[in-house]
C-alpha positions as CSV (number, residue, x, y, z in Angstrom):
1,X,-29.4,13.7,-16.9
2,X,-25.7,13.6,-18.9
3,X,-25.9,17.5,-17.0
4,X,-25.6,16.1,-14.0
5,X,-23.9,13.1,-14.4
6,X,-21.3,16.0,-15.6
7,X,-21.7,18.2,-12.3
8,X,-21.3,15.6,-9.9
9,X,-18.2,14.3,-11.8
10,X,-17.1,18.3,-11.8
11,X,-18.3,18.2,-8.5
12,X,-16.3,15.5,-6.4
13,X,-13.8,15.7,-4.1
14,X,-11.8,13.9,-6.9
15,X,-12.8,15.8,-9.8
16,X,-10.9,17.2,-12.2
17,X,-10.9,20.3,-10.0
18,X,-8.3,18.8,-7.9
19,X,-4.7,17.2,-7.9
20,X,-6.3,14.0,-7.3
21,X,-7.5,14.0,-10.3
22,X,-4.4,15.5,-12.7
23,X,-1.5,13.4,-10.8
24,X,-2.8,10.3,-11.0
25,X,-3.6,11.5,-14.8
26,X,0.4,12.7,-15.5
27,X,1.5,8.9,-14.3
28,X,-0.8,7.4,-17.1
29,X,2.5,8.8,-19.3
30,X,4.8,6.9,-17.5
31,X,3.2,3.4,-18.1
32,X,2.4,4.8,-21.7
33,X,6.1,5.3,-21.8
34,X,7.3,2.0,-20.5
35,X,4.5,-0.2,-22.9
36,X,6.4,2.1,-25.7
37,X,9.9,1.3,-24.4
38,X,9.0,-3.1,-25.1
39,X,9.8,-2.7,-28.5
40,X,13.5,-1.6,-27.4
41,X,16.3,-4.0,-26.8
42,X,16.5,-5.5,-23.5
43,X,20.1,-4.4,-23.5
44,X,19.0,-0.9,-23.2
45,X,16.5,-1.1,-19.9
46,X,17.6,0.2,-17.0
47,X,17.4,-1.9,-13.6
48,X,17.0,0.9,-11.4
49,X,14.4,2.2,-13.7
50,X,12.1,-0.5,-13.9
51,X,12.6,-1.3,-10.0
52,X,11.6,2.2,-9.3
53,X,8.6,2.3,-11.6
54,X,7.7,-1.5,-10.4
55,X,8.2,-0.5,-6.2
56,X,6.1,2.9,-7.4
57,X,3.0,0.9,-8.5
58,X,2.9,-2.2,-6.2
59,X,3.3,0.3,-3.0
60,X,0.5,2.8,-4.3
61,X,-1.5,0.2,-6.0
62,X,-2.1,-0.6,-1.9
63,X,-2.0,2.8,-0.6
64,X,-4.5,4.3,-3.3
65,X,-7.5,2.3,-1.8
66,X,-7.2,3.4,1.9
67,X,-7.4,7.1,0.9
68,X,-10.5,9.1,1.2
69,X,-12.4,9.5,-1.0
70,X,-11.3,6.5,-3.4
71,X,-9.7,7.1,-6.5
72,X,-10.1,4.6,-9.1
73,X,-7.7,6.6,-11.4
74,X,-5.0,6.4,-9.0
75,X,-5.9,2.8,-8.5
76,X,-5.6,1.7,-12.4
77,X,-2.3,3.9,-13.1
78,X,-0.4,2.4,-10.6
79,X,-1.7,-1.3,-10.9
80,X,-0.7,-0.6,-14.6
81,X,2.8,1.1,-13.2
82,X,3.7,-2.0,-11.4
83,X,2.6,-4.7,-14.8
84,X,4.6,-2.3,-17.2
85,X,7.6,-2.3,-14.6
86,X,7.3,-6.3,-13.7
87,X,7.0,-7.1,-17.8
88,X,10.2,-4.9,-18.4
89,X,12.3,-6.7,-15.7
90,X,11.6,-9.8,-16.5
91,X,11.8,-9.6,-20.0
92,X,15.9,-8.1,-18.6
93,X,16.3,-10.8,-16.2
94,X,15.9,-13.5,-19.1
95,X,18.2,-11.4,-21.3
96,X,20.5,-10.8,-19.3
97,X,20.7,-14.6,-17.1
98,X,19.0,-16.4,-19.0
99,X,19.7,-16.1,-22.9
100,X,23.3,-17.2,-22.8
101,X,22.4,-20.5,-20.8
102,X,19.5,-21.5,-23.5
103,X,22.3,-20.1,-27.0
104,X,25.1,-22.6,-24.9
105,X,22.6,-25.1,-24.9
106,X,21.5,-24.8,-28.4
107,X,25.2,-25.1,-29.9
108,X,25.9,-28.5,-28.2
């Protein structure tokens, strides 16, 4: 039973013998690094980097459902990239545009 499942995965058009398997697998490193960067102070977060991560995640989440064969690893990693990018952007925007107003209001 397990042998046939392994063989089916191994011989799948999006299996480990193809770039369709390894490209999204390496993209998980970007998502994990973005999660690790959430401990970084917001002033050290880069707008261009996070916009690129978010846009890549959003665009490829959509297109990964259109390609054949369906590559759910590609879809999942792009949803994760979009989510982590949006989270980092909201942290940065909150810090840059809303934290000063709250500090002024708190002083009054």
